[in-house]
N, C-alpha and C positions, 0 to 999 in steps of 0.2 A: 067605492071599491075598497074592500076590506084589506087592511095592511099597507095600502099605498099611501105614502106621505106626500101631499101636495103642499108646498110651502105657502103659508099665508092664507090658505083657504078658510080656516076657521078664525082668522083674525078679526078683531072688532073694527079697526080702521085701516083698510088696505092702503088708501092714499098716503096716510101718514107713514106707514111702514115702508112703502115703495120710495117715498121721498128721502127717507133717512138711511136706508141700507143699500149697498151696492148690489148689482145683479149677481145672482148665484151665491149670495151670502149663506144660503141654507146648506150649501155643500162645501163651503170653505171653512174647514174646521182645523185649528191648530191642534196638533196631535203629538203625543210622546214618541210615536214611531216615525214622524216626519223629520227629514234631515234638517239641520240647522240652516242650510242654504235655502231650502224651500220655505222655511218659516220666515226668514228675512225677506224673501221675495213676496210672500203673502202679506207681510206687514207693510211693505212698500206699496203694494197694490191697494191695500185698504186705505193707507194714508192718501194716496193719489185720488181715490174714488170718494173719500169721505165727504168732500165739499161739493161733489157733483150732484146735481138734482136730476131725478129721473124725469125725462120729458116724454116718456112712453105714453102714447094715447091710450085711453081707457079701453077701446076695442081690442088693442093688442094685448093688454094685461089680461083681459077676459079670455082671449084666444089661448094664451099661455096656459091658463088653468084648465081650459077645456081640452087642449091637446095633451096635457100631462095625464088626464084621466084615461087616455087611450092606451097607456102602458099597462100590461098585465104581467106582473112578475111571476116567475116560476116558484120562487120561495114565498113564504107567507107574508113577508114584508119587504119593502123596497123604498128607495127614495129617488124621486125624479129631480134632476137638475136641469138647468138651462143656461145658455149664454145668449143675451139679447143685446144687440147693438145696431146702430145706424151706420151702414156702410154704403159708399158709392151711391148715394141718393135713394136708398131703400132700406127697409128694416130687414135684419137677419136674425132668426131665432134658431138656435141649435139645442135640441133636447137629447138627454142621455139618462141612463139609469146609473146611479152611483155605485162604485165598487164596494164590496164588503172587505173589511179588514179583520184578520184573525186576531183574537185576543186570547192569550194563554196557550199553553201546549207547545209542541215542537214547531208549529207554524206561526207563532206569535209575530205580529208585525207584517206578515205577508198579505198582499191584496189579491182578491179573487173577483172575477167578473160576475155580476149578478145576472142570471139568465132572465130573459123577458120575451114577450111577444108584444107587437104593436099593431093596432088596427089601422092599416093604411087606407082602407075604404072609407072609414069614418073620418079620417083626416082629410081625404079628398073631398068629402061632402062639406067641409068648412069653406071651400073655395067656390067663388062664383065663376072664376076663370083660371085654368091651369095652362101656363105657357110652356113648362117643361117638367118632366119627371125623370130623374137620373139616379142611377146607382153608381156611386163613386168609391174608388179606393183612395184613401186620404193621403195627402202629403202635407206640407207645412203652409199651405195657402190660406188656412182659416185663421191664422194668428193665435192658434192654441197648440199646445204640445200634446199630440195624440200618437200613441204607438200602435202600429199595425191595425188600423181601424178601417171601417167602411161606413158609408153614409148614404141614406136615401135623401135626395134633395128635390124639393118641390118649389118651383117659382110660379107665382100667380097672384091673383087678387082675392082676398078673403071676402066672404059674404058680409062679415061684420064691419068691414072697413068703411070709412066715410068718403073714401076717394077710390080712384081706379089705379092707384099706384101699386106696383107689384111688391110682394114680400118674398123673401127666401126662407124656407123652413127646412131644417135638416134634422134627421133622426140618426144619431151617432150610435155605432155598435158598441162603443165603450166611452167612458168619460175622459175628458182631458186630464192630464196629470195635475194641472192647477186646481182641479175640483176637490181633491182630497177624497177620503172614503165617505160613503153615504151611510153605511151600515156597519155595525159590529157583529162579527160572527164569533160566538162564545164556544168554548171547548165542548159543551154539551149539545152543540148544533143550533141553539137558539140564535135568532137574528134580531138585533135591536137597532133603532136609529142612533146615529152618532149625535 
């Protein structure tokens, strides 16, 4: 898909990268417009996650890349982010499109939501069994800071999985605040990855 940035898709050694970097590293960018408090929080999270090794199964990593391809940004370019963790005896993967941050001009430093479409039918085709499909208005139960957002949540078993254990997949309407901006929006209207 042209203009869509899928982290690590073109990397030479995915296992090596996944083992060394924390989840969502592609959207965690320290930025001049980010408050000092947020920078300190990000640094603490990086330090905490630095020594953790990714125990994500290969089928889950492949699913993450396949699901990221289902985003269609309205703008020419966009950056898909995700949060992947093992919660309550099952994997949870939350996908989102990173915000754009204005650079220069009177709106310098402001963040704007990047509009997108997401192919839910193709996502459902990744499952061999769907236990639930829910539209949720978000609160703080995800362990992420999200303002005024919605999520489509699917619980089921993926076709690629080596077991019959359920996975929770969420498509967020906006990124968590911890993610930082995914794109730079320049005064001339051009959009570039951060």
